[in-house]
N, C-alpha and C positions, 0 to 999 in steps of 0.2 A: 770543543763543543762548550757551549755556554751552560752554565748551571742547571737552567730549564730544559735542557735538551738531553740530559742524562739522569740516571738514578742517584738517589741523595746517599746510597752505600758506595763504597769504593769498587771500582771495577779493577780486576786484576787479570793479568796475561791467564787465558784458557778458558776464561769466562764466555759463555755463549749467550750472545745479545741478538736482539731483533731490531732492524733498521726500519723506521717508520718516517713517510713523507710528512712535513709539517710546513705551515706557511708562517712566513714572518709577519707580524702585524703590520697591515696596510699594503702588504704585497701579495701579487698573485701568485699562484704555483708556479715555479719554473719549468716543470715537466709535465709529463700526460697522466701523471697518477693523481688521484684524488688524496687529498688531505686526509690523514689518517691510514692511509693504504700501507700495507707492509711491503718494503721494497725488497727486504731480504728477511726471510722467516728465521734462519739460523745462520748466524755469522760468529765465528771464533776471534776473541780478541787476541792478536798476535803481540802488540806492544802499547804501552800507556805512558805517557809522559806530559810534563808540564807545557803550558802554551809557551811560544815565544814571548819574551820580554816586553815587546812593543803591542802585544794583543792583550790589552788588560780585562777586556769584556769575556775573554775565554777562560775556562778553569781547567781543561784538559785536552790533549791531543790523544786519540787513539788511531792504531792501524788495526785494521779487520782483514780476516780472510773471508772473502765473499765469492760466490760463483762469478767466472768471467763474464757471463751473459748480463748478470746485474751491473757489472763496474760502471758502464756509461752512464746509466741511469743514476746510481747512487753518487757518482763523481759531481754529476751535475747538480743534483739537490745539495750535496756537500759545498759544493763552491758557492751556491746561493743562499748557504746558511739556514736550509729547509730541510735538515733531517734531525729526527731525535733517537736516542738509543733507549731500549728497555732492557734489563737484563731478564733472562730466561732461566730454567731451571737447570742447574748442573754444570759441571765444566766439561770441556772437550776431552775425550777420551787420549 
């Protein structure tokens, strides 16, 4: 994820996050959801890590646990670089 797609505070394993549809400037949305729509209201961070060395515009890789029914839509938006993550309250139990 790019810096403007994640919170400015560190995201750690166990954090709860929301996945939101966004658009890349100059591009139309890649899916059926409207920009600003919550794709997943409550996801849990399973792993974090640095981006691959050849991906200099990205600041972090995240692995999230999301409902299986949301996975295809989230994957489509992620592949098009059209998601943002917001940190919600608390850690997963």
